[in-house]
C-alpha positions, 0 to 999 in steps of 0.5 A: 789481897790489896784491901783495908779492913776497919772492924769494930765491936760497936755494941756488946754484952759479951756473955750474950751478943756482939754487933760487929761493924766492918768497912772493907776498902779496896781500889777506892771503893768501900763495902759495909758489913754488919754482923750479929754474933750471939751465944744462944740459938734464939735471938730476942726480938729486941736484939734483932730490932737493935741490929736492924736499926744499926744496919739501917743507920750505917747505910744498909738497905732494908732488903739487904738485912737478913737474920739467917736461920740456924743450920 
């Protein structure tokens, strides 16, 4: 695929959640992807805020942060 991925678990309570930060670099350009993985369907508001703040701190614009509903 010609790209490099640097993926790190940056915060976790493994029986509850994990926040994963990935930097994908291809052709000298980098993209950042943050993911929040949870073990329950309901995400506590404080965890949503923690994820949002982490994403902002890593350069993600507020309008690009989304918590998707369960399907």
